[in-house]
C-alpha positions in Angstrom: -94.1 84.9 -18.0 -97.1 85.5 -18.0 -99.9 83.4 -19.6 -100.5 86.1 -22.5 -96.9 86.5 -23.5 -96.2 82.8 -24.3 -99.9 82.5 -26.4 -98.8 81.1 -29.4 -95.8 78.5 -30.1 -93.0 78.7 -32.7 -94.7 76.2 -34.2 -97.5 77.2 -34.9 -96.0 81.0 -36.2 -94.1 78.9 -38.8 -96.7 76.4 -39.6 -98.8 79.4 -39.5 -96.4 81.8 -42.2 -95.8 78.2 -45.0 -100.0 78.3 -45.0 -100.6 81.6 -45.8 -97.4 81.0 -48.3 -99.1 77.8 -49.9 -102.7 79.9 -49.9 -101.1 83.7 -51.7 -99.4 81.3 -54.6 -102.5 79.5 -54.8 -105.0 82.7 -55.0 -101.7 84.0 -57.5 -102.2 81.0 -60.0 -106.2 80.6 -59.8 -106.6 84.6 -59.9 -104.3 84.1 -63.4 -102.0 85.9 -61.9 -98.5 83.9 -62.5 -98.1 84.2 -66.5 -97.3 80.5 -67.5 -95.0 80.7 -70.8 -95.8 78.0 -73.8 -93.9 79.7 -76.3 -90.3 78.6 -75.8 -89.1 81.5 -78.5 -88.1 84.6 -76.0 -87.1 82.1 -73.8 -83.5 82.4 -72.3 -81.9 78.9 -73.5 -79.0 79.5 -70.2 -77.3 82.5 -68.3 -73.7 82.7 -69.6 -70.6 84.6 -68.4 -67.1 85.4 -70.0 -64.2 84.6 -69.0 -60.7 87.0 -69.5 -58.0 84.5 -70.5 -54.6 86.6 -70.5 -51.7 84.5 -72.5 -49.4 82.0 -69.6 -52.4 82.3 -67.0 -54.0 79.4 -65.8 -58.1 79.6 -65.0 -60.5 77.1 -63.6 -63.5 75.5 -65.3 -65.3 72.7 -64.4 -64.7 69.2 -66.2 -67.7 68.4 -66.8 -69.4 69.4 -69.4 -72.5 71.8 -70.3 -75.3 70.1 -72.5 -75.0 73.0 -75.2 -72.6 73.7 -78.4 -72.2 76.7 -80.1 -73.3 76.8 -84.5 -73.2 80.2 -85.9 -76.2 81.3 -86.9 -76.6 84.4 -89.7 -73.3 85.6 -88.8 -74.2 85.0 -85.4 -73.1 82.8 -82.4 -76.1 80.7 -81.1 -76.2 78.2 -78.7 -78.0 74.4 -78.9 -79.1 72.3 -76.3 -77.1 68.7 -77.2 -80.2 66.5 -76.7 -82.5 69.3 -79.2 -80.1 71.1 -81.5 -83.3 72.2 -83.1 -84.1 74.3 -79.6 -81.5 77.2 -80.0 -80.9 80.8 -79.2 -78.3 83.8 -80.1 -75.9 84.9 -77.7 -76.5 88.7 -76.6 -75.0 91.4 -74.8 -76.4 93.1 -71.9 -78.3 95.5 -73.8 -79.7 92.9 -76.1 -76.9 93.0 -79.3 -76.2 89.7 -81.0 -72.6 87.9 -80.7 -71.1 87.5 -83.8 -69.6 84.2 -84.9 -66.4 86.1 -86.6 -64.8 89.8 -86.8 -66.1 91.7 -89.5 -64.0 93.3 -92.2 -63.2 97.0 -91.9 -63.9 97.6 -95.4 -67.4 95.7 -95.4 -69.9 98.3 -94.5 -73.3 97.6 -92.5 -75.9 96.1 -95.0 -78.9 99.1 -93.6 -76.3 101.5 -94.6 -75.8 103.2 -98.4 -73.2 102.4 -100.0 -70.6 105.5 -101.4 -71.8 106.3 -104.8 -75.6 104.4 -104.2 -78.2 107.5 -104.7 -81.6 107.0 -105.0 -82.3 110.1 -107.0 -81.8 109.5 -110.9 
């Protein structure tokens, strides 16, 4: 190899890359481009998955508890931390629709819709 081809060592390139990453993050932080939210109202409590369990079929689950518990909050399933039960989050699906605690009765109507026979005209 000639001297021109072996100008930089691998260690020097790695150190340069690490310094560039640290410098970039520092510049973004100082410039205010990285947002740190102090508002905990819209922070996800956790990421959940549903496991489809068929009757008679075994499934695997960790024996350790998650540190969370479920609570029914205004008809919707809320997840709360065991260490701070006041920190709750409503469980929603991928379209941000709430998961109900109980199956609604087919005879119940949506409160947002007017009931049959109700009229604003009098």
